[in-house]
Structure formats: C-alpha cells, structure tokens
Jmol script that loads the backbone (N, CA, C; Angstrom):
load data "model"
ATOM      1  N   MET A   1     274.626 152.848 126.705  1.00  0.00           N
ATOM      2  CA  MET A   1     273.884 153.610 127.392  1.00  0.00           C
ATOM      3  C   MET A   1     274.385 153.673 128.854  1.00  0.00           C
ATOM      4  N   GLU A   2     274.427 154.807 129.532  1.00  0.00           N
ATOM      5  CA  GLU A   2     274.818 154.982 130.865  1.00  0.00           C
ATOM      6  C   GLU A   2     273.620 154.977 131.793  1.00  0.00           C
ATOM      7  N   LEU A   3     273.798 154.512 132.923  1.00  0.00           N
ATOM      8  CA  LEU A   3     272.650 154.429 133.972  1.00  0.00           C
ATOM      9  C   LEU A   3     272.855 155.451 134.991  1.00  0.00           C
ATOM     10  N   GLU A   4     271.848 156.089 135.440  1.00  0.00           N
ATOM     11  CA  GLU A   4     272.029 157.036 136.541  1.00  0.00           C
ATOM     12  C   GLU A   4     270.910 156.709 137.662  1.00  0.00           C
ATOM     13  N   ILE A   5     271.228 156.882 138.982  1.00  0.00           N
ATOM     14  CA  ILE A   5     270.406 156.726 139.969  1.00  0.00           C
ATOM     15  C   ILE A   5     270.418 158.059 140.651  1.00  0.00           C
ATOM     16  N   LEU A   6     269.214 158.709 140.525  1.00  0.00           N
ATOM     17  CA  LEU A   6     268.977 160.000 141.119  1.00  0.00           C
ATOM     18  C   LEU A   6     268.228 160.061 142.390  1.00  0.00           C
ATOM     19  N   ASN A   7     268.420 161.047 143.205  1.00  0.00           N
ATOM     20  CA  ASN A   7     267.755 161.206 144.500  1.00  0.00           C
ATOM     21  C   ASN A   7     267.643 159.851 145.261  1.00  0.00           C
ATOM     22  N   ASN A   8     268.946 159.257 145.466  1.00  0.00           N
ATOM     23  CA  ASN A   8     268.908 157.933 146.139  1.00  0.00           C
ATOM     24  C   ASN A   8     268.849 158.228 147.642  1.00  0.00           C
ATOM     25  N   THR A   9     268.084 157.375 148.302  1.00  0.00           N
ATOM     26  CA  THR A   9     268.111 157.568 149.843  1.00  0.00           C
ATOM     27  C   THR A   9     268.737 156.356 150.583  1.00  0.00           C
ATOM     28  N   HIS A  10     269.205 155.393 149.666  1.00  0.00           N
ATOM     29  CA  HIS A  10     269.763 154.089 150.216  1.00  0.00           C
ATOM     30  C   HIS A  10     271.225 154.275 150.665  1.00  0.00           C
ATOM     31  N   GLU A  11     271.560 153.424 151.506  1.00  0.00           N
ATOM     32  CA  GLU A  11     273.115 153.417 151.964  1.00  0.00           C
ATOM     33  C   GLU A  11     273.926 153.050 150.733  1.00  0.00           C
ATOM     34  N   PRO A  12     275.284 153.716 150.861  1.00  0.00           N
ATOM     35  CA  PRO A  12     276.146 153.601 149.783  1.00  0.00           C
ATOM     36  C   PRO A  12     276.358 152.091 149.491  1.00  0.00           C
ATOM     37  N   ALA A  13     276.489 151.308 150.530  1.00  0.00           N
ATOM     38  CA  ALA A  13     276.698 149.802 150.268  1.00  0.00           C
ATOM     39  C   ALA A  13     275.552 149.219 149.422  1.00  0.00           C
ATOM     40  N   ASP A  14     274.353 149.518 149.922  1.00  0.00           N
ATOM     41  CA  ASP A  14     273.145 148.899 149.170  1.00  0.00           C
ATOM     42  C   ASP A  14     273.046 149.350 147.727  1.00  0.00           C
ATOM     43  N   LEU A  15     273.325 150.736 147.535  1.00  0.00           N
ATOM     44  CA  LEU A  15     273.478 151.133 146.214  1.00  0.00           C
ATOM     45  C   LEU A  15     274.444 150.381 145.318  1.00  0.00           C
ATOM     46  N   HIS A  16     275.499 150.282 145.995  1.00  0.00           N
ATOM     47  CA  HIS A  16     276.642 149.457 145.257  1.00  0.00           C
ATOM     48  C   HIS A  16     276.188 148.036 144.839  1.00  0.00           C
ATOM     49  N   THR A  17     275.608 147.367 145.913  1.00  0.00           N
ATOM     50  CA  THR A  17     275.198 146.071 145.592  1.00  0.00           C
ATOM     51  C   THR A  17     274.031 146.068 144.583  1.00  0.00           C
ATOM     52  N   PHE A  18     273.153 147.028 144.566  1.00  0.00           N
ATOM     53  CA  PHE A  18     272.187 147.142 143.634  1.00  0.00           C
ATOM     54  C   PHE A  18     272.699 147.329 142.129  1.00  0.00           C
ATOM     55  N   LEU A  19     273.674 148.145 141.975  1.00  0.00           N
ATOM     56  CA  LEU A  19     274.267 148.459 140.708  1.00  0.00           C
ATOM     57  C   LEU A  19     275.004 147.301 140.334  1.00  0.00           C
ATOM     58  N   CYS A  20     275.752 146.554 141.102  1.00  0.00           N
ATOM     59  CA  CYS A  20     276.397 145.262 140.727  1.00  0.00           C
ATOM     60  C   CYS A  20     275.560 144.351 140.200  1.00  0.00           C
ATOM     61  N   ASN A  21     274.336 144.088 140.895  1.00  0.00           N
ATOM     62  CA  ASN A  21     273.385 143.110 140.498  1.00  0.00           C
ATOM     63  C   ASN A  21     272.652 143.359 139.295  1.00  0.00           C
ATOM     64  N   ILE A  22     272.389 144.656 138.954  1.00  0.00           N
ATOM     65  CA  ILE A  22     271.675 145.062 137.697  1.00  0.00           C
ATOM     66  C   ILE A  22     272.746 144.883 136.655  1.00  0.00           C
ATOM     67  N   SER A  23     273.880 145.359 136.773  1.00  0.00           N
ATOM     68  CA  SER A  23     274.895 145.263 135.774  1.00  0.00           C
ATOM     69  C   SER A  23     275.067 143.697 135.394  1.00  0.00           C
ATOM     70  N   ASP A  24     275.302 142.863 136.470  1.00  0.00           N
ATOM     71  CA  ASP A  24     275.486 141.443 136.194  1.00  0.00           C
ATOM     72  C   ASP A  24     274.313 140.982 135.419  1.00  0.00           C
ATOM     73  N   TYR A  25     273.076 141.169 135.748  1.00  0.00           N
ATOM     74  CA  TYR A  25     271.837 140.856 135.002  1.00  0.00           C
ATOM     75  C   TYR A  25     271.907 141.256 133.467  1.00  0.00           C
ATOM     76  N   LEU A  26     272.251 142.508 133.388  1.00  0.00           N
ATOM     77  CA  LEU A  26     272.221 143.161 132.004  1.00  0.00           C
ATOM     78  C   LEU A  26     273.291 142.385 131.100  1.00  0.00           C
ATOM     79  N   ILE A  27     274.370 142.163 131.610  1.00  0.00           N
ATOM     80  CA  ILE A  27     275.528 141.546 130.794  1.00  0.00           C
ATOM     81  C   ILE A  27     275.288 140.216 130.708  1.00  0.00           C
ATOM     82  N   SER A  28     274.947 139.318 131.699  1.00  0.00           N
ATOM     83  CA  SER A  28     274.871 137.926 131.623  1.00  0.00           C
ATOM     84  C   SER A  28     273.668 137.482 130.846  1.00  0.00           C
ATOM     85  N   GLN A  29     272.619 138.248 130.818  1.00  0.00           N
ATOM     86  CA  GLN A  29     271.322 137.918 129.984  1.00  0.00           C
ATOM     87  C   GLN A  29     271.250 138.756 128.618  1.00  0.00           C
ATOM     88  N   ASN A  30     272.245 139.464 128.455  1.00  0.00           N
ATOM     89  CA  ASN A  30     272.167 140.354 127.237  1.00  0.00           C
ATOM     90  C   ASN A  30     270.937 140.961 126.967  1.00  0.00           C
ATOM     91  N   ILE A  31     270.545 141.832 128.167  1.00  0.00           N
ATOM     92  CA  ILE A  31     269.391 142.685 128.248  1.00  0.00           C
ATOM     93  C   ILE A  31     269.632 144.198 127.813  1.00  0.00           C
ATOM     94  N   THR A  32     268.711 144.732 126.955  1.00  0.00           N
ATOM     95  CA  THR A  32     268.808 146.131 126.754  1.00  0.00           C
ATOM     96  C   THR A  32     267.490 146.639 127.344  1.00  0.00           C
ATOM     97  N   LEU A  33     267.837 147.735 128.237  1.00  0.00           N
ATOM     98  CA  LEU A  33     266.884 148.458 128.974  1.00  0.00           C
ATOM     99  C   LEU A  33     265.981 149.442 128.020  1.00  0.00           C
ATOM    100  N   GLN A  34     264.818 149.592 128.094  1.00  0.00           N
ATOM    101  CA  GLN A  34     264.140 150.538 127.392  1.00  0.00           C
ATOM    102  C   GLN A  34     263.338 151.636 128.178  1.00  0.00           C
ATOM    103  N   ASP A  35     263.208 152.798 127.661  1.00  0.00           N
ATOM    104  CA  ASP A  35     262.508 153.870 128.259  1.00  0.00           C
ATOM    105  C   ASP A  35     260.987 153.369 128.549  1.00  0.00           C
ATOM    106  N   GLY A  36     260.627 153.505 129.794  1.00  0.00           N
ATOM    107  CA  GLY A  36     259.101 153.145 129.997  1.00  0.00           C
ATOM    108  C   GLY A  36     259.015 151.692 130.738  1.00  0.00           C
ATOM    109  N   GLU A  37     260.081 150.890 130.630  1.00  0.00           N
ATOM    110  CA  GLU A  37     260.042 149.565 131.135  1.00  0.00           C
ATOM    111  C   GLU A  37     260.158 149.614 132.606  1.00  0.00           C
ATOM    112  N   THR A  38     260.079 148.524 133.315  1.00  0.00           N
ATOM    113  CA  THR A  38     260.457 148.330 134.774  1.00  0.00           C
ATOM    114  C   THR A  38     261.323 147.200 134.938  1.00  0.00           C
ATOM    115  N   ILE A  39     262.034 147.225 135.978  1.00  0.00           N
ATOM    116  CA  ILE A  39     262.983 146.206 136.360  1.00  0.00           C
ATOM    117  C   ILE A  39     262.887 145.944 137.834  1.00  0.00           C
ATOM    118  N   GLY A  40     263.136 144.639 138.206  1.00  0.00           N
ATOM    119  CA  GLY A  40     263.004 144.306 139.627  1.00  0.00           C
ATOM    120  C   GLY A  40     263.649 142.935 139.868  1.00  0.00           C
ATOM    121  N   PHE A  41     264.018 142.493 141.022  1.00  0.00           N
ATOM    122  CA  PHE A  41     264.664 141.330 141.265  1.00  0.00           C
ATOM    123  C   PHE A  41     263.554 140.247 141.878  1.00  0.00           C
ATOM    124  N   ASN A  42     262.259 140.646 142.019  1.00  0.00           N
ATOM    125  CA  ASN A  42     261.210 139.810 142.234  1.00  0.00           C
ATOM    126  C   ASN A  42     259.914 140.309 141.641  1.00  0.00           C
ATOM    127  N   ALA A  43     258.825 139.569 141.603  1.00  0.00           N
ATOM    128  CA  ALA A  43     257.576 139.729 141.017  1.00  0.00           C
ATOM    129  C   ALA A  43     257.034 141.084 141.657  1.00  0.00           C
ATOM    130  N   GLU A  44     257.177 141.389 142.788  1.00  0.00           N
ATOM    131  CA  GLU A  44     256.670 142.732 143.405  1.00  0.00           C
ATOM    132  C   GLU A  44     257.400 143.925 143.142  1.00  0.00           C
ATOM    133  N   GLU A  45     258.755 143.703 142.950  1.00  0.00           N
ATOM    134  CA  GLU A  45     259.585 145.029 142.794  1.00  0.00           C
ATOM    135  C   GLU A  45     259.519 145.456 141.297  1.00  0.00           C
ATOM    136  N   LYS A  46     258.902 146.706 141.087  1.00  0.00           N
ATOM    137  CA  LYS A  46     258.944 147.277 139.741  1.00  0.00           C
ATOM    138  C   LYS A  46     259.443 148.628 139.725  1.00  0.00           C
ATOM    139  N   LEU A  47     260.717 148.734 139.497  1.00  0.00           N
ATOM    140  CA  LEU A  47     261.539 150.029 139.438  1.00  0.00           C
ATOM    141  C   LEU A  47     261.396 150.622 137.864  1.00  0.00           C
ATOM    142  N   ALA A  48     260.866 151.799 137.933  1.00  0.00           N
ATOM    143  CA  ALA A  48     260.612 152.485 136.675  1.00  0.00           C
ATOM    144  C   ALA A  48     262.024 152.905 135.991  1.00  0.00           C
ATOM    145  N   ILE A  49     262.028 152.803 134.630  1.00  0.00           N
ATOM    146  CA  ILE A  49     263.215 153.168 133.843  1.00  0.00           C
ATOM    147  C   ILE A  49     262.841 154.354 132.821  1.00  0.00           C
ATOM    148  N   THR A  50     263.550 155.494 133.063  1.00  0.00           N
ATOM    149  CA  THR A  50     263.209 156.540 132.119  1.00  0.00           C
ATOM    150  C   THR A  50     264.431 156.831 131.367  1.00  0.00           C
ATOM    151  N   ARG A  51     264.272 157.288 130.108  1.00  0.00           N
ATOM    152  CA  ARG A  51     265.546 157.952 129.361  1.00  0.00           C
ATOM    153  C   ARG A  51     265.359 159.420 129.289  1.00  0.00           C
ATOM    154  N   SER A  52     266.323 160.017 129.681  1.00  0.00           N
ATOM    155  CA  SER A  52     266.200 161.635 129.591  1.00  0.00           C
ATOM    156  C   SER A  52     267.771 162.106 129.508  1.00  0.00           C
ATOM    157  N   THR A  53     267.810 163.474 129.472  1.00  0.00           N
ATOM    158  CA  THR A  53     269.037 164.154 129.457  1.00  0.00           C
ATOM    159  C   THR A  53     269.831 163.845 130.656  1.00  0.00           C
ATOM    160  N   ALA A  54     271.139 163.662 130.467  1.00  0.00           N
ATOM    161  CA  ALA A  54     272.084 163.153 131.480  1.00  0.00           C
ATOM    162  C   ALA A  54     272.076 164.341 132.508  1.00  0.00           C
ATOM    163  N   VAL A  55     272.304 163.950 133.731  1.00  0.00           N
ATOM    164  CA  VAL A  55     272.455 164.853 134.822  1.00  0.00           C
ATOM    165  C   VAL A  55     273.985 164.988 135.025  1.00  0.00           C
ATOM    166  N   ALA A  56     274.835 164.002 134.947  1.00  0.00           N
ATOM    167  CA  ALA A  56     276.230 163.920 135.174  1.00  0.00           C
ATOM    168  C   ALA A  56     276.815 163.039 134.026  1.00  0.00           C
ATOM    169  N   GLY A  57     278.111 163.190 133.916  1.00  0.00           N
ATOM    170  CA  GLY A  57     278.846 162.419 132.918  1.00  0.00           C
ATOM    171  C   GLY A  57     278.852 162.925 131.483  1.00  0.00           C
ATOM    172  N   VAL A  58     279.377 162.249 130.651  1.00  0.00           N
ATOM    173  CA  VAL A  58     279.573 162.698 129.334  1.00  0.00           C
ATOM    174  C   VAL A  58     278.458 162.388 128.230  1.00  0.00           C
ATOM    175  N   ALA A  59     277.552 161.532 128.553  1.00  0.00           N
ATOM    176  CA  ALA A  59     276.503 160.972 127.584  1.00  0.00           C
ATOM    177  C   ALA A  59     275.438 162.104 127.643  1.00  0.00           C
ATOM    178  N   GLU A  60     274.976 162.316 126.399  1.00  0.00           N
ATOM    179  CA  GLU A  60     273.783 163.220 126.227  1.00  0.00           C
ATOM    180  C   GLU A  60     272.669 162.817 126.898  1.00  0.00           C
ATOM    181  N   GLU A  61     272.252 161.624 126.896  1.00  0.00           N
ATOM    182  CA  GLU A  61     271.077 160.949 127.438  1.00  0.00           C
ATOM    183  C   GLU A  61     271.454 159.684 128.402  1.00  0.00           C
ATOM    184  N   THR A  62     270.822 159.467 129.453  1.00  0.00           N
ATOM    185  CA  THR A  62     270.987 158.301 130.089  1.00  0.00           C
ATOM    186  C   THR A  62     269.667 157.707 130.487  1.00  0.00           C
ATOM    187  N   LEU A  63     269.747 156.449 130.940  1.00  0.00           N
ATOM    188  CA  LEU A  63     268.603 155.702 131.551  1.00  0.00           C
ATOM    189  C   LEU A  63     268.730 155.857 133.006  1.00  0.00           C
ATOM    190  N   LYS A  64     267.678 156.320 133.634  1.00  0.00           N
ATOM    191  CA  LYS A  64     267.530 156.438 135.095  1.00  0.00           C
ATOM    192  C   LYS A  64     266.621 155.318 135.659  1.00  0.00           C
ATOM    193  N   ILE A  65     267.110 154.777 136.730  1.00  0.00           N
ATOM    194  CA  ILE A  65     266.475 153.689 137.387  1.00  0.00           C
ATOM    195  C   ILE A  65     265.807 154.308 138.774  1.00  0.00           C
ATOM    196  N   ASP A  66     264.496 154.263 138.881  1.00  0.00           N
ATOM    197  CA  ASP A  66     264.000 154.861 140.062  1.00  0.00           C
ATOM    198  C   ASP A  66     264.042 153.835 141.398  1.00  0.00           C
ATOM    199  N   TYR A  67     265.369 154.029 141.997  1.00  0.00           N
ATOM    200  CA  TYR A  67     265.673 153.112 143.038  1.00  0.00           C
ATOM    201  C   TYR A  67     265.804 154.044 144.445  1.00  0.00           C
TER     202      TYR A  67
END
end "model"
wireframe off; spacefill off
backbone 0.3
color backbone group
C-alpha cells in the first residue's frame, strides 16, 4: 500500500525525515497500517490514517497520514 501526505505545510527536509522515520518503523517492526488508526512518535502525537482513492501515483487507493 502506498502512502500519501496531502496538504503538507512542513519544510521539505522535515517531510523527508518524517517519511524516512515512518518507513523505518513500518519495515523494522513489520507493521501494517489500517484505515482509522493513528500513528505518532510519542504518546501525545496522534496522526490520523485514512484509506481512500489515490491522488497521485498508480495505486487505486492509498493510505494518507495527516501530517
């Protein structure tokens, strides 16, 4: 499943770091994200995950992280 970050207001370097950290976490911990879950790097951070029609790319649907 592909990930998309829409309407991002962060600096490109911050977005890159965020995506690298998320990717590392998903791969190293063998995590599968699900629609309706949240993800974060501490107890206070809760970023919503939604599954919907892709905005870009070739996948029909993607997971979007509200970052």
